[in-house]
DRENKESE-393719 format. One record per residue (C-alpha): residue number from 1; residue in three letters; x, y, z. Coordinates in steps of 0.02 Angstrom, whole numbers, padded with zeros to 5 digits. Example, Ala and Ser with C-alpha at 12.3 -4.5 7.8 and 13.67 -1.06 7.14 Angstrom:
(milum 1, ALA, (00615, -00225, 00390))
(milum 2, SER, (00684, -00053, 00357))
% end
This chain:
(milum 1, MET, (00000, 00000, 00000))
(milum 2, SER, (00058, 00176, -00039))
(milum 3, ASN, (00102, 00297, 00100))
(milum 4, ASP, (-00051, 00404, 00072))
(milum 5, GLY, (-00169, 00258, 00095))
(milum 6, ARG, (-00230, 00246, -00085))
(milum 7, ASN, (-00225, 00084, -00183))
(milum 8, PRO, (-00123, 00105, -00342))
(milum 9, GLN, (-00243, -00013, -00430))
(milum 10, ASN, (-00379, 00116, -00410))
(milum 11, GLN, (-00284, 00247, -00509))
(milum 12, LYS, (-00287, 00269, -00697))
(milum 13, SER, (-00135, 00327, -00793))
(milum 14, SER, (-00114, 00410, -00962))
(milum 15, VAL, (00028, 00474, -01069))
(milum 16, ASN, (00040, 00657, -01114))
(milum 17, GLY, (00107, 00733, -01273))
(milum 18, ASN, (00287, 00729, -01210))
(milum 19, GLY, (00281, 00544, -01177))
(milum 20, HIS, (00279, 00564, -00989))
(milum 21, GLN, (00157, 00464, -00888))
(milum 22, LYS, (00023, 00568, -00806))
(milum 23, GLU, (-00086, 00497, -00667))
(milum 24, ALA, (-00269, 00537, -00671))
(milum 25, LYS, (-00311, 00506, -00491))
(milum 26, ARG, (-00478, 00425, -00468))
(milum 27, ALA, (-00510, 00435, -00282))
(milum 28, ASP, (-00619, 00306, -00203))
(milum 29, ALA, (-00769, 00356, -00100))
(milum 30, GLY, (-00670, 00366, 00061))
(milum 31, MET, (-00540, 00480, -00016))
(milum 32, ARG, (-00676, 00585, -00097))
(milum 33, ALA, (-00752, 00613, 00075))
(milum 34, LEU, (-00585, 00665, 00146))
(milum 35, ASP, (-00558, 00789, 00004))
(milum 36, HIS, (-00736, 00857, -00004))
(milum 37, TYR, (-00713, 01000, 00119))
(milum 38, LYS, (-00534, 01030, 00066))
(milum 39, ASN, (-00596, 01061, -00111))
(milum 40, LYS, (-00751, 01160, -00065))
(milum 41, LEU, (-00686, 01276, 00072))
(milum 42, PRO, (-00554, 01413, 00071))
(milum 43, ARG, (-00392, 01355, 00150))
(milum 44, TRP, (-00414, 01450, 00313))
(milum 45, ARG, (-00590, 01385, 00338))
(milum 46, TYR, (-00536, 01207, 00299))
(milum 47, ARG, (-00393, 01217, 00423))
(milum 48, LEU, (-00509, 01284, 00557))
(milum 49, ARG, (-00632, 01144, 00523))
(milum 50, GLN, (-00494, 01013, 00531))
(milum 51, ALA, (-00437, 01083, 00698))
(milum 52, LEU, (-00612, 01070, 00772))
(milum 53, ILE, (-00678, 00908, 00696))
(milum 54, PRO, (-00585, 00797, 00823))
(milum 55, ILE, (-00690, 00875, 00960))
(milum 56, VAL, (-00849, 00812, 00877))
(milum 57, ARG, (-00777, 00637, 00864))
(milum 58, TRP, (-00709, 00637, 01041))
(milum 59, GLU, (-00878, 00688, 01115))
(milum 60, THR, (-00981, 00556, 01025))
(milum 61, PRO, (-00952, 00403, 01136))
(milum 62, TYR, (-00985, 00503, 01294))
(milum 63, LEU, (-01147, 00569, 01222))
(milum 64, ALA, (-01199, 00396, 01164))
(milum 65, TYR, (-01160, 00320, 01334))
(milum 66, ALA, (-01262, 00453, 01424))
(milum 67, GLN, (-01405, 00436, 01302))
(milum 68, LYS, (-01410, 00247, 01328))
(milum 69, LYS, (-01400, 00258, 01517))
(milum 70, LEU, (-01525, 00399, 01540))
(milum 71, GLY, (-01641, 00364, 01394))
(milum 72, SER, (-01825, 00327, 01420))
(milum 73, PRO, (-01983, 00353, 01317))
(milum 74, ALA, (-02040, 00488, 01437))
(milum 75, LEU, (-01879, 00588, 01421))
(milum 76, ASP, (-01878, 00562, 01233))
(milum 77, SER, (-02050, 00640, 01220))
(milum 78, TYR, (-02012, 00779, 01344))
(milum 79, PHE, (-01852, 00839, 01262))
(milum 80, ALA, (-01925, 00821, 01088))
(milum 81, LEU, (-02071, 00932, 01139))
(milum 82, ALA, (-01962, 01052, 01239))
(milum 83, ALA, (-01853, 01083, 01087))
(milum 84, ASN, (-02002, 01166, 01003))
(milum 85, LEU, (-01989, 01306, 01132))
(milum 86, GLY, (-01821, 01353, 01057))
(milum 87, THR, (-01869, 01348, 00873))
(milum 88, HIS, (-01885, 01492, 00751))
(milum 89, THR, (-02069, 01453, 00725))
(milum 90, PHE, (-02112, 01468, 00910))
(milum 91, PHE, (-02027, 01636, 00928))
(milum 92, MET, (-02098, 01706, 00767))
(milum 93, ILE, (-02273, 01665, 00827))
(milum 94, MET, (-02245, 01737, 01001))
(milum 95, LEU, (-02150, 01896, 00955))
(milum 96, PRO, (-02295, 01988, 00868))
(milum 97, ILE, (-02408, 01949, 01017))
(milum 98, LEU, (-02286, 02039, 01132))
(milum 99, PHE, (-02306, 02198, 01030))
(milum 100, TRP, (-02496, 02187, 01030))
(milum 101, CYS, (-02510, 02153, 01217))
(milum 102, GLY, (-02412, 02299, 01289))
(milum 103, PHE, (-02235, 02226, 01289))
(milum 104, THR, (-02159, 02328, 01148))
(milum 105, THR, (-01989, 02350, 01232))
(milum 106, LEU, (-01979, 02165, 01273))
(milum 107, GLY, (-02034, 02122, 01096))
(milum 108, ARG, (-01898, 02227, 01016))
(milum 109, ALA, (-01767, 02155, 01133))
(milum 110, MET, (-01822, 01978, 01089))
(milum 111, VAL, (-01816, 02019, 00903))
(milum 112, ASN, (-01639, 02086, 00917))
(milum 113, MET, (-01570, 01943, 01019))
(milum 114, LEU, (-01659, 01802, 00928))
(milum 115, ALA, (-01632, 01871, 00754))
(milum 116, PHE, (-01448, 01900, 00780))
(milum 117, GLY, (-01435, 01735, 00872))
(milum 118, VAL, (-01505, 01643, 00721))
(milum 119, PHE, (-01402, 01748, 00601))
(milum 120, TRP, (-01233, 01732, 00686))
(milum 121, SER, (-01252, 01550, 00735))
(milum 122, GLY, (-01301, 01513, 00554))
(milum 123, PHE, (-01155, 01619, 00495))
(milum 124, ILE, (-01033, 01515, 00599))
(milum 125, LYS, (-01116, 01351, 00548))
(milum 126, ASP, (-01096, 01387, 00363))
(milum 127, MET, (-00921, 01456, 00387))
(milum 128, ILE, (-00848, 01306, 00480))
(milum 129, CYS, (-00962, 01165, 00418))
(milum 130, LEU, (-00945, 01054, 00571))
(milum 131, PRO, (-01064, 00904, 00571))
(milum 132, ARG, (-01176, 00850, 00713))
(milum 133, PRO, (-01119, 00707, 00827))
(milum 134, LEU, (-01115, 00544, 00732))
(milum 135, SER, (-01267, 00431, 00719))
(milum 136, PRO, (-01246, 00290, 00760))
(milum 137, PRO, (-01201, 00261, 00899))
(milum 138, LEU, (-01312, 00410, 00941))
(milum 139, LYS, (-01497, 00416, 00905))
(milum 140, ARG, (-01567, 00579, 00838))
(milum 141, ILE, (-01726, 00632, 00926))
(milum 142, THR, (-01809, 00780, 00842))
(milum 143, MET, (-01978, 00841, 00783))
(milum 144, SER, (-01900, 00957, 00655))
(milum 145, GLY, (-01853, 00882, 00488))
(milum 146, SER, (-01748, 01034, 00441))
(milum 147, ALA, (-01644, 01045, 00600))
(milum 148, ALA, (-01547, 00886, 00561))
(milum 149, LEU, (-01501, 00956, 00390))
(milum 150, GLU, (-01401, 01098, 00467))
(milum 151, TYR, (-01223, 01091, 00529))
(milum 152, GLY, (-01202, 01065, 00715))
(milum 153, PHE, (-01086, 01201, 00777))
(milum 154, PRO, (-01142, 01307, 00867))
(milum 155, SER, (-01313, 01262, 00938))
(milum 156, THR, (-01442, 01391, 00886))
(milum 157, HIS, (-01566, 01319, 01012))
(milum 158, SER, (-01441, 01351, 01152))
(milum 159, THR, (-01406, 01527, 01089))
(milum 160, ASN, (-01591, 01571, 01087))
(milum 161, ALA, (-01630, 01489, 01254))
(milum 162, VAL, (-01485, 01571, 01347))
(milum 163, SER, (-01517, 01744, 01274))
(milum 164, VAL, (-01701, 01737, 01321))
(milum 165, ALA, (-01669, 01667, 01496))
(milum 166, MET, (-01528, 01787, 01536))
(milum 167, TYR, (-01627, 01937, 01476))
(milum 168, ALA, (-01772, 01884, 01586))
(milum 169, LEU, (-01657, 01863, 01736))
(milum 170, VAL, (-01577, 02034, 01710))
(milum 171, ASN, (-01747, 02118, 01705))
(milum 172, LEU, (-01814, 02018, 01852))
(milum 173, GLN, (-01668, 02076, 01957))
(milum 174, GLN, (-01731, 02254, 01936))
(milum 175, GLN, (-01899, 02209, 02014))
(milum 176, PRO, (-01931, 02209, 02203))
(milum 177, PRO, (-01917, 02038, 02286))
(milum 178, SER, (-02078, 01937, 02278))
(milum 179, GLN, (-02140, 01761, 02258))
(milum 180, PHE, (-02182, 01794, 02075))
(milum 181, ARG, (-02005, 01854, 02042))
(milum 182, SER, (-01932, 01698, 02122))
(milum 183, VAL, (-02045, 01583, 02021))
(milum 184, MET, (-02000, 01671, 01857))
(milum 185, GLU, (-01815, 01663, 01897))
(milum 186, TYR, (-01824, 01476, 01928))
(milum 187, PHE, (-01929, 01453, 01771))
(milum 188, SER, (-01804, 01551, 01664))
(milum 189, CYS, (-01660, 01444, 01725))
(milum 190, PHE, (-01760, 01284, 01704))
(milum 191, TYR, (-01808, 01335, 01527))
(milum 192, ALA, (-01628, 01366, 01471))
(milum 193, ILE, (-01561, 01210, 01556))
(milum 194, SER, (-01698, 01101, 01480))
(milum 195, ILE, (-01659, 01162, 01305))
(milum 196, ILE, (-01471, 01141, 01324))
(milum 197, ILE, (-01477, 00969, 01405))
(milum 198, GLY, (-01611, 00919, 01281))
(milum 199, ARG, (-01497, 00955, 01133))
(milum 200, LEU, (-01367, 00840, 01209))
(milum 201, TYR, (-01492, 00705, 01258))
(milum 202, CYS, (-01574, 00706, 01086))
(milum 203, GLY, (-01407, 00679, 00999))
(milum 204, MET, (-01424, 00840, 00901))
(milum 205, HIS, (-01272, 00929, 00975))
(milum 206, GLY, (-01114, 00897, 01072))
(milum 207, PHE, (-01043, 00986, 01224))
(milum 208, PHE, (-00939, 01103, 01117))
(milum 209, ASP, (-01093, 01154, 01015))
(milum 210, VAL, (-01199, 01201, 01165))
(milum 211, ILE, (-01057, 01285, 01260))
(milum 212, ILE, (-01015, 01402, 01117))
(milum 213, GLY, (-01199, 01425, 01074))
(milum 214, SER, (-01236, 01473, 01254))
(milum 215, ALA, (-01088, 01593, 01257))
(milum 216, LEU, (-01154, 01676, 01099))
(milum 217, GLY, (-01325, 01695, 01180))
(milum 218, ALA, (-01247, 01772, 01336))
(milum 219, LEU, (-01147, 01893, 01230))
(milum 220, LEU, (-01303, 01949, 01136))
(milum 221, THR, (-01394, 01977, 01300))
(milum 222, MET, (-01250, 02082, 01366))
(milum 223, LEU, (-01250, 02189, 01209))
(milum 224, GLN, (-01439, 02209, 01215))
(milum 225, THR, (-01446, 02262, 01397))
(milum 226, SER, (-01296, 02379, 01380))
(milum 227, TYR, (-01330, 02471, 01217))
(milum 228, SER, (-01513, 02448, 01169))
(milum 229, ASP, (-01573, 02614, 01240))
(milum 230, THR, (-01440, 02713, 01148))
(milum 231, LEU, (-01471, 02618, 00987))
(milum 232, GLU, (-01660, 02641, 00993))
(milum 233, LEU, (-01643, 02828, 01021))
(milum 234, TRP, (-01528, 02839, 00871))
(milum 235, LEU, (-01642, 02733, 00762))
(milum 236, PHE, (-01816, 02796, 00806))
(milum 237, ASP, (-01788, 02977, 00861))
(milum 238, GLY, (-01668, 03019, 00721))
(milum 239, PRO, (-01694, 03055, 00535))
(milum 240, LEU, (-01744, 02926, 00405))
(milum 241, GLN, (-01564, 02898, 00357))
(milum 242, ASN, (-01530, 02813, 00523))
(milum 243, PRO, (-01644, 02662, 00497))
(milum 244, LEU, (-01593, 02657, 00314))
(milum 245, ILE, (-01410, 02642, 00367))
(milum 246, ALA, (-01458, 02500, 00485))
(milum 247, ILE, (-01553, 02411, 00344))
(milum 248, LEU, (-01405, 02433, 00226))
(milum 249, VAL, (-01289, 02353, 00355))
(milum 250, LEU, (-01408, 02205, 00369))
(milum 251, LEU, (-01411, 02183, 00180))
(milum 252, VAL, (-01221, 02183, 00177))
(milum 253, LEU, (-01219, 02050, 00313))
(milum 254, VAL, (-01338, 01943, 00212))
(milum 255, ARG, (-01228, 01962, 00059))
(milum 256, ILE, (-01067, 01911, 00149))
(milum 257, HIS, (-01147, 01759, 00232))
(milum 258, PRO, (-01023, 01618, 00199))
(milum 259, GLU, (-01055, 01491, 00063))
(milum 260, PRO, (-01069, 01319, 00144))
(milum 261, ALA, (-00985, 01165, 00072))
(milum 262, ASP, (-01152, 01072, 00074))
(milum 263, ASP, (-01331, 01120, 00039))
(milum 264, CYS, (-01375, 01185, 00213))
(milum 265, PRO, (-01535, 01283, 00257))
(milum 266, CYS, (-01447, 01398, 00381))
(milum 267, PHE, (-01440, 01539, 00254))
(milum 268, ASP, (-01629, 01535, 00229))
(milum 269, ASP, (-01660, 01559, 00414))
(milum 270, SER, (-01532, 01699, 00423))
(milum 271, VAL, (-01616, 01789, 00279))
(milum 272, ALA, (-01787, 01773, 00360))
(milum 273, PHE, (-01731, 01847, 00526))
(milum 274, ALA, (-01631, 01984, 00440))
(milum 275, GLY, (-01794, 02031, 00355))
(milum 276, VAL, (-01880, 02034, 00525))
(milum 277, VAL, (-01754, 02158, 00595))
(milum 278, MET, (-01772, 02267, 00439))
(milum 279, GLY, (-01961, 02271, 00457))
(milum 280, VAL, (-01955, 02309, 00643))
(milum 281, THR, (-01826, 02446, 00615))
(milum 282, PHE, (-01920, 02541, 00480))
(milum 283, GLY, (-02093, 02504, 00550))
(milum 284, SER, (-02048, 02566, 00724))
(milum 285, TRP, (-01969, 02724, 00654))
(milum 286, HIS, (-02126, 02764, 00553))
(milum 287, TYR, (-02247, 02712, 00692))
(milum 288, GLU, (-02159, 02832, 00810))
(milum 289, ARG, (-02219, 02972, 00695))
(milum 290, SER, (-02394, 02903, 00663))
(milum 291, GLY, (-02480, 02987, 00811))
(milum 292, PHE, (-02534, 02820, 00883))
(milum 293, ALA, (-02377, 02775, 00981))
(milum 294, TRP, (-02357, 02804, 01168))
(milum 295, SER, (-02188, 02887, 01151))
(milum 296, ASN, (-02186, 02938, 01334))
(milum 297, VAL, (-02171, 02753, 01382))
(milum 298, ALA, (-02041, 02702, 01254))
(milum 299, PRO, (-02002, 02742, 01072))
(milum 300, ALA, (-02137, 02674, 00955))
(milum 301, PHE, (-02230, 02593, 01101))
(milum 302, VAL, (-02392, 02506, 01048))
(milum 303, PRO, (-02537, 02565, 01162))
(milum 304, PHE, (-02617, 02429, 01268))
(milum 305, ASN, (-02722, 02429, 01426))
(milum 306, PHE, (-02805, 02267, 01475))
(milum 307, GLU, (-02930, 02350, 01593))
(milum 308, THR, (-02989, 02463, 01452))
(milum 309, LEU, (-02995, 02330, 01317))
(milum 310, GLY, (-03053, 02177, 01413))
(milum 311, LEU, (-03018, 01996, 01373))
(milum 312, LEU, (-03128, 01986, 01218))
(milum 313, LYS, (-03050, 02134, 01127))
(milum 314, ALA, (-02875, 02080, 01178))
(milum 315, ALA, (-02907, 01908, 01104))
(milum 316, ILE, (-02981, 01982, 00945))
(milum 317, ARG, (-02826, 02091, 00923))
(milum 318, ILE, (-02717, 01935, 00926))
(milum 319, ILE, (-02829, 01837, 00808))
(milum 320, LEU, (-02839, 01982, 00685))
(milum 321, GLY, (-02652, 02012, 00691))
(milum 322, VAL, (-02611, 01828, 00661))
(milum 323, PHE, (-02735, 01826, 00517))
(milum 324, LEU, (-02650, 01977, 00439))
(milum 325, ILE, (-02480, 01891, 00449))
(milum 326, PHE, (-02538, 01731, 00366))
(milum 327, ALA, (-02638, 01828, 00236))
(milum 328, TRP, (-02486, 01934, 00193))
(milum 329, ARG, (-02378, 01779, 00175))
(milum 330, GLY, (-02510, 01685, 00075))
(milum 331, VAL, (-02535, 01827, -00049))
(milum 332, MET, (-02360, 01896, -00067))
(milum 333, LYS, (-02263, 01734, -00085))
(milum 334, PRO, (-02343, 01675, -00249))
(milum 335, ALA, (-02350, 01854, -00313))
(milum 336, LEU, (-02165, 01883, -00285))
(milum 337, LEU, (-02115, 01713, -00354))
(milum 338, ALA, (-02209, 01757, -00513))
(milum 339, PHE, (-02151, 01939, -00526))
(milum 340, LEU, (-01966, 01927, -00480))
(milum 341, PRO, (-01896, 01800, -00606))
(milum 342, PRO, (-01913, 01918, -00758))
(milum 343, VAL, (-01835, 02057, -00655))
(milum 344, PHE, (-01691, 01945, -00605))
(milum 345, ARG, (-01661, 01896, -00787))
(milum 346, VAL, (-01642, 02079, -00835))
(milum 347, ILE, (-01525, 02107, -00688))
(milum 348, GLU, (-01426, 01953, -00738))
(milum 349, GLN, (-01405, 02018, -00916))
(milum 350, LEU, (-01333, 02177, -00843))
(milum 351, GLY, (-01204, 02075, -00750))
(milum 352, LEU, (-01267, 02129, -00579))
(milum 353, THR, (-01315, 01960, -00509))
(milum 354, LEU, (-01252, 01903, -00340))
(milum 355, PRO, (-01283, 01715, -00354))
(milum 356, ARG, (-01262, 01587, -00216))
(milum 357, LYS, (-01196, 01414, -00247))
(milum 358, PHE, (-01352, 01310, -00215))
(milum 359, PHE, (-01480, 01426, -00296))
(milum 360, MET, (-01533, 01413, -00478))
(milum 361, ARG, (-01517, 01574, -00578))
(milum 362, ALA, (-01672, 01652, -00658))
(milum 363, SER, (-01600, 01623, -00833))
(milum 364, GLN, (-01603, 01435, -00799))
(milum 365, TYR, (-01790, 01420, -00770))
(milum 366, LYS, (-01951, 01493, -00837))
(milum 367, THR, (-02066, 01491, -00687))
(milum 368, VAL, (-02055, 01445, -00503))
(milum 369, PRO, (-02171, 01301, -00460))
(milum 370, ALA, (-02270, 01293, -00300))
(milum 371, LEU, (-02142, 01267, -00162))
(milum 372, ARG, (-02169, 01150, -00017))
(milum 373, LYS, (-02069, 01135, 00144))
(milum 374, ASP, (-01968, 01287, 00091))
(milum 375, ASP, (-01993, 01388, 00251))
(milum 376, ASN, (-01921, 01334, 00418))
(milum 377, VAL, (-01979, 01490, 00512))
(milum 378, ILE, (-02165, 01517, 00481))
(milum 379, PRO, (-02256, 01372, 00397))
(milum 380, PRO, (-02407, 01399, 00283))
(milum 381, ALA, (-02578, 01398, 00365))
(milum 382, SER, (-02620, 01234, 00277))
(milum 383, SER, (-02485, 01142, 00375))
(milum 384, ILE, (-02547, 01194, 00547))
(milum 385, PRO, (-02656, 01037, 00571))
(milum 386, THR, (-02504, 00929, 00532))
(milum 387, LEU, (-02400, 01023, 00659))
(milum 388, ILE, (-02533, 01000, 00792))
(milum 389, THR, (-02542, 00814, 00755))
(milum 390, SER, (-02353, 00796, 00770))
(milum 391, LEU, (-02358, 00882, 00940))
(milum 392, ARG, (-02491, 00759, 00999))
(milum 393, HIS, (-02388, 00610, 00941))
(milum 394, PRO, (-02205, 00658, 00961))
(milum 395, ARG, (-02137, 00481, 00972))
(milum 396, ARG, (-02215, 00433, 00806))
(milum 397, ARG, (-02082, 00524, 00706))
(milum 398, ALA, (-01952, 00581, 00831))
(milum 399, VAL, (-01814, 00448, 00831))
(milum 400, SER, (-01697, 00413, 00685))
(milum 401, VAL, (-01531, 00324, 00664))
(milum 402, GLY, (-01400, 00352, 00531))
(milum 403, PRO, (-01342, 00497, 00424))
(milum 404, GLN, (-01479, 00624, 00393))
(milum 405, SER, (-01390, 00758, 00293))
(milum 406, GLU, (-01253, 00781, 00165))
(milum 407, ALA, (-01134, 00836, 00303))
(milum 408, ASP, (-01175, 00678, 00402))
(milum 409, ALA, (-01139, 00569, 00251))
(milum 410, TYR, (-00971, 00648, 00214))
(milum 411, GLU, (-00918, 00639, 00396))
(milum 412, THR, (-00965, 00455, 00410))
(milum 413, MET, (-00870, 00416, 00249))
(milum 414, ALA, (-00717, 00515, 00302))
(milum 415, TYR, (-00711, 00443, 00476))
(milum 416, ARG, (-00737, 00265, 00414))
(milum 417, GLU, (-00590, 00286, 00296))
(milum 418, LYS, (-00483, 00362, 00433))
(milum 419, ARG, (-00512, 00215, 00549))
(milum 420, ARG, (-00487, 00089, 00409))
(milum 421, ARG, (-00318, 00164, 00371))
(milum 422, GLU, (-00270, 00157, 00554))
(milum 423, SER, (-00322, -00025, 00559))
(milum 424, LEU, (-00221, -00067, 00404))
(milum 425, SER, (-00066, 00023, 00466))
(milum 426, SER, (-00073, -00061, 00637))
(milum 427, THR, (-00115, -00240, 00584))
(milum 428, GLY, (-00047, -00247, 00409))
(milum 429, ALA, (-00207, -00327, 00348))
(milum 430, GLY, (-00380, -00261, 00318))
(milum 431, LYS, (-00538, -00313, 00405))
(milum 432, SER, (-00695, -00369, 00317))
(milum 433, PRO, (-00825, -00234, 00286))
(milum 434, ASP, (-00946, -00317, 00406))
(milum 435, SER, (-00820, -00318, 00547))
(milum 436, LEU, (-00786, -00134, 00521))
(milum 437, ARG, (-00968, -00083, 00529))
(milum 438, PRO, (-01035, -00078, 00706))
(milum 439, LYS, (-01215, -00078, 00760))
(milum 440, LEU, (-01307, 00011, 00897))
(milum 441, LEU, (-01273, -00073, 01061))
(milum 442, THR, (-01427, -00164, 01124))
(milum 443, ASP, (-01488, -00193, 01300))
(milum 444, ASN, (-01408, -00366, 01298))
(milum 445, GLU, (-01237, -00300, 01252))
(milum 446, SER, (-01107, -00206, 01352))
(milum 447, THR, (-01155, -00025, 01374))
(milum 448, THR, (-01001, 00035, 01465))
(milum 449, LEU, (-00912, 00192, 01410))
(milum 450, PRO, (-00763, 00092, 01339))
(milum 451, SER, (-00883, -00009, 01231))
(milum 452, TYR, (-00950, 00151, 01153))
(milum 453, GLN, (-00774, 00216, 01130))
(milum 454, GLN, (-00728, 00054, 01043))
(milum 455, THR, (-00880, 00071, 00931))
(milum 456, ILE, (-00821, 00243, 00877))
(milum 457, HIS, (-00640, 00192, 00861))
(milum 458, ASP, (-00673, 00042, 00750))
(milum 459, ASP, (-00795, 00129, 00635))
(milum 460, ASP, (-00947, 00234, 00663))
(milum 461, VAL, (-01065, 00204, 00520))
(milum 462, ILE, (-01216, 00103, 00476))
(milum 463, GLU, (-01332, 00149, 00336))
(milum 464, SER, (-01482, 00261, 00365))
(milum 465, PRO, (-01644, 00164, 00381))
(milum 466, LEU, (-01769, 00179, 00241))
(milum 467, ASP, (-01892, 00269, 00354))
(milum 468, ALA, (-01766, 00404, 00401))
(milum 469, PRO, (-01829, 00584, 00390))
(milum 470, THR, (-01815, 00677, 00226))
(milum 471, VAL, (-01639, 00744, 00201))
(milum 472, VAL, (-01547, 00843, 00071))
(milum 473, ILE, (-01409, 00788, -00046))
(milum 474, SER, (-01362, 00848, -00218))
(milum 475, SER, (-01380, 00718, -00354))
(milum 476, SER, (-01227, 00789, -00439))
(milum 477, GLU, (-01123, 00740, -00289))
(milum 478, VAL, (-01139, 00553, -00320))
(milum 479, ASN, (-01112, 00452, -00478))
(milum 480, ASP, (-01036, 00286, -00527))
(milum 481, ASP, (-00871, 00359, -00585))
(milum 482, GLN, (-00833, 00428, -00413))
(milum 483, PHE, (-00845, 00260, -00326))
(milum 484, SER, (-00723, 00118, -00341))
(milum 485, GLY, (-00644, -00016, -00234))
(milum 486, ASP, (-00718, -00132, -00105))
(milum 487, ARG, (-00808, 00006, -00013))
(milum 488, ALA, (-00902, 00070, -00165))
(milum 489, SER, (-01065, -00022, -00131))
(milum 490, ASP, (-01068, 00032, 00051))
(milum 491, HIS, (-01040, 00215, 00010))
(milum 492, LYS, (-01162, 00216, -00135))
(milum 493, GLU, (-01295, 00140, -00023))
(milum 494, LEU, (-01257, 00272, 00107))
(milum 495, PHE, (-01297, 00411, -00017))
(milum 496, ALA, (-01439, 00317, -00099))
(milum 497, ASN, (-01538, 00325, 00063))
(milum 498, LEU, (-01529, 00515, 00062))
(milum 499, GLU, (-01668, 00600, -00032))
(milum 500, LYS, (-01625, 00721, -00170))
(milum 501, PRO, (-01656, 00905, -00129))
(milum 502, ARG, (-01787, 01017, -00204))
(milum 503, VAL, (-01727, 01147, -00325))
(milum 504, ARG, (-01692, 01315, -00243))
(milum 505, TYR, (-01717, 01474, -00343))
(milum 506, ASP, (-01622, 01638, -00333))
(milum 507, VAL, (-01782, 01739, -00311))
(milum 508, GLU, (-01818, 01650, -00146))
(milum 509, VAL, (-01689, 01757, -00056))
(milum 510, VAL, (-01771, 01923, -00100))
(milum 511, THR, (-01943, 01844, -00076))
(milum 512, LYS, (-01900, 01797, 00103))
(milum 513, LEU, (-01828, 01969, 00140))
(milum 514, ILE, (-01987, 02055, 00079))
(milum 515, ILE, (-02108, 01935, 00161))
(milum 516, TYR, (-02025, 01937, 00332))
(milum 517, SER, (-01997, 02123, 00326))
(milum 518, GLY, (-02183, 02139, 00294))
(milum 519, ILE, (-02226, 02021, 00436))
(milum 520, ALA, (-02122, 02125, 00556))
(milum 521, TRP, (-02200, 02288, 00491))
(milum 522, ILE, (-02373, 02215, 00520))
(milum 523, ALA, (-02323, 02171, 00699))
(milum 524, VAL, (-02253, 02342, 00746))
(milum 525, GLU, (-02357, 02463, 00641))
(milum 526, GLY, (-02484, 02390, 00521))
(milum 527, ALA, (-02587, 02292, 00647))
(milum 528, PRO, (-02575, 02422, 00789))
(milum 529, CYS, (-02638, 02559, 00672))
(milum 530, LEU, (-02780, 02445, 00614))
(milum 531, PHE, (-02826, 02408, 00794))
(milum 532, GLU, (-02853, 02593, 00827))
(milum 533, VAL, (-02956, 02616, 00669))
(milum 534, CYS, (-03065, 02464, 00704))
(milum 535, GLY, (-03105, 02509, 00883))
(milum 536, LEU, (-02985, 02383, 00958))
(milum 537, GLY, (-02866, 02515, 01024))
(milum 538, VAL, (-02857, 02616, 01183))
(milum 539, LEU, (-02838, 02793, 01114))
% end
């Protein structure tokens, strides 16, 4: 065997015009996995990833051991359900209600921390491209089909949970001591701890992911509590150019969002929350000058008094506001997807396009078909019954084993090859494929920590079951010419069990920005103004 671990028989050679032999290296699947990120990422990003990937591999047996020892159907259901309290969808539903129920300052703080938490965690995920802890030996317990498709580092759930909990604790400390304050403090801590431990228990993140994610959440809370008053005065009491500058900065951040090596949905979520901040920024600035705002309470404060309104009117305000949001989304999405492609083609002809790797350009398609499962933040109204059903039966679709995303597949291939080389170099002879492929340890087998470490150290892959959740992989990434050698069938089967992705269109980026900017505008200005006109206000 050659020093670099490749079999010379798996290489083709040719003769160039000068008569010299030139090797056309045809890497087998294992080598292709090892080179995937080296070829796709800039050198500095690849080196950073290579420095951090051992942490993911080191953590896995400890996580698997803890999951096996502590696992139970009750905890599976609890942590699967609790994870929904840290999702984008949950916060996007709750945030508008804060504005309509007299918590404008809290609402804006939550928008800032959550939006930048999603944006910067997604930014880091796509920049470093670290996979989630390996499955198996871990089981993945999740109610979100899209979460498993993202990279693992850092944990966005942990970022959101810590920022919300810490902000609540900071504000509670300013209140006089009371039983209510004590209860809310304990609840805030319990909420954050449940989310963080749940991400570990569910096999979705490792210790490194949640530690850095939590640190990012704490940093965002510190920035919010230290500089929010100054920033709001500058944004909402200043001239129009101030919010326009802030929106321009957000657009630049969206543009410089790193290109991932794999088709990862992090960018979509970042775009959506960037749109939310844009809408809140401009809407609050304009609402401050509308004559409806209670500026003596806080800039652009939405009027609310429960004693004046009563329970019925307060409930109607929420129902009407939610209806406006879903109506806006339902009308604008198909309209924009029909209107924008011709505009993008003209822009493309002028050479002004800013394409992203995994998005099809407008010149490559005629129309955008009806898109399904394209929004991880606010689902369409038609999918609400399905969401409710999944909440009622979390165990029905929560547990999966095996690679679930393109990043998972490449990591399992690369790590399998790494361990196979170590085995060959130490024994001088290869093992059979079956002996190198472990299985999940059952109740009748040893479940000590060394046994899980041995499982990882021998090899860490079995194929994804046929009923695994829908995952994303590019069909162009796998073909017969790229696989050779004894491991070809194993690796091809690994990718064959991953479902091909839907086509993503360039107009979706601008569509998301407009839709979520509009949703935020409805929350902070459109709906509050309508409430006053319709007799649901307090002025």
